[in-house]
Each structure stands twice: as C-alpha cells, then as structure tokens.
C-alpha positions in Angstrom: 69.8 104.8 90.5 68.9 104.9 86.8 69.2 101.7 84.8 72.4 102.9 83.0 73.9 103.9 86.2 73.0 100.6 87.9 74.5 98.8 84.9 77.8 100.8 85.1 77.8 100.2 88.9 77.7 96.5 88.5 80.6 96.4 86.2 82.6 98.8 88.5 81.8 96.4 91.4 82.9 93.3 89.4 86.2 95.1 88.2 87.0 96.1 91.7 86.3 92.7 93.1 88.4 90.6 90.6 91.6 92.4 91.8 90.8 91.2 95.3 89.6 87.7 94.5 92.8 86.9 92.3 95.1 88.4 95.1 93.3 86.6 97.9 93.4 83.3 96.1 97.3 83.8 95.3 97.7 84.5 99.0 95.7 81.4 100.1 97.5 79.2 97.5 100.9 80.3 98.7 100.2 80.8 102.3 103.6 80.3 103.7 105.0 82.9 101.2 102.1 85.2 102.4 103.1 84.8 106.0 106.7 85.5 105.1 105.6 88.7 103.3 103.6 89.7 106.4 106.5 89.1 108.7 108.9 90.9 106.5 106.8 94.1 106.8 107.2 93.7 110.7 103.7 93.0 111.6 103.0 90.9 114.7 101.5 87.5 114.5 102.1 87.2 110.6 99.9 84.0 110.4 97.0 85.8 111.8 97.4 88.9 109.6 97.8 86.7 106.7 94.6 84.8 107.3 92.7 88.2 107.8 94.2 89.5 104.8 92.9 86.5 102.7 89.6 86.7 104.3 89.2 90.4 103.4 90.3 90.0 100.0 88.9 86.7 99.0 85.8 86.9 101.1 85.1 90.4 100.4 85.9 90.0 96.7 83.2 87.2 96.4 80.7 89.3 98.4 81.2 92.1 96.0 80.8 89.9 92.9 77.6 88.6 94.4 76.3 91.9 95.5 75.7 90.3 99.1 76.2 92.7 101.9 78.2 94.7 99.3 78.2 98.1 101.1 79.6 96.6 104.3 82.2 94.4 102.3 83.3 97.5 100.3 83.6 99.6 103.4 85.8 97.0 105.1 87.9 96.5 102.0 88.4 100.2 101.6 89.7 100.4 105.1 91.9 97.4 104.5 93.2 98.9 101.2 94.1 102.4 103.0 95.7 100.5 105.8 98.1 98.7 103.5 99.4 102.2 102.3 100.6 102.8 105.9 101.7 99.3 106.8 103.2 98.1 103.5 103.7 101.0 100.9 104.9 103.6 103.1 107.0 105.1 100.4 107.8 108.2 102.6 110.3 106.1 104.5 111.9 104.6 101.4 114.4 106.0 98.7 115.0 105.6 95.0 113.3 102.9 93.2 111.7 101.4 96.3 110.2 104.9 97.1 108.9 105.2 93.6 107.3 101.7 93.2 105.6 102.0 96.7 104.4 105.4 95.9 102.8 104.1 92.7 101.3 101.3 94.8 100.0 103.6 97.5 98.3 105.8 94.8 96.8 102.7 93.1 95.4 101.7 96.5 94.0 105.2 97.0 92.1 105.0 93.8 90.8 101.5 94.7 89.7 102.7 98.1 87.7 105.4 96.3 86.1 103.1 94.0 85.2 100.7 97.0 83.8 103.9 98.9 81.7 104.7 95.9 80.0 101.1 96.4 79.6 101.8 100.1 77.9 105.2 99.3 75.6 104.1 96.3 75.2 100.4 96.6 76.1 97.5 94.2 74.0 98.5 91.4 72.3 96.0 89.2 72.2 92.1 89.6 72.9 92.2 93.4 71.6 89.0 95.3 71.5 90.1 98.9 71.0 92.9 101.4 72.3 96.2 100.4 71.1 96.1 97.0 69.5 99.1 95.4 
C-alpha cells in the first residue's frame, strides 16, 4: 500500500470505527433500553443479543481504531451490519414512512459494510498497532 493510500485507509478506518464506538457506548450506557429495543424486534434472548451487539460495536470499534486484529474485526462487523438489515431494517415488510426510513438505514448499513469489507481486504493502513497491519 502506498504512503498516501495507507494514510487515507487509516482515516477511513477511524471514521468507520467512531460510528460503532459511539453506538456501542450508547447501548452499554442504556442497557435496559437496548434490551427493550432488541426484544421489540422479536429476537429471542434479548439480553444476550444486546450484549453481543455491544461487544461487536464497542469492542470491534476499539479494535479498528487501534488497528489491532482489524481485518477480523472489520469482517465480523460487516457481517453484523448486514445482518441488521435483515433483522431490524427489513423495509420490504413495512409501509409508508417506516419503509422509507428503514430503507435509508438499510442502504446506509450496506455502504458501511462495504467500507468494512475494504478494511478486511486491504488491511488497516497506517498506524496500526497489531496483527493484520500492512
């Protein structure tokens, strides 16, 4: 990876990670609300799904920021992000404003997953501290 590509990859990695760290922290800080939201989407064992969501968002986000196991973290986070389209933002089952908002969220998640798969494919770029750095 060239110096300029590695520089841009570093910032792309940070920008992707910030979204997950902020979201994961909010879910952790409001754990009961997170459990309620998970339950409202019909998922079984909402406490477990809420905890796994926090682990993936907060833990994966921190790993991406550090560049530690970034390829693996990005791959898991991409899968998680795509899964939320099916489990949470299933706009094709909705109507009107709900369908429009959830389609937007699904497309956003699709784009984020694309960015995460780029990290998976090409590595973390500059200033990574652990395995998987280039």
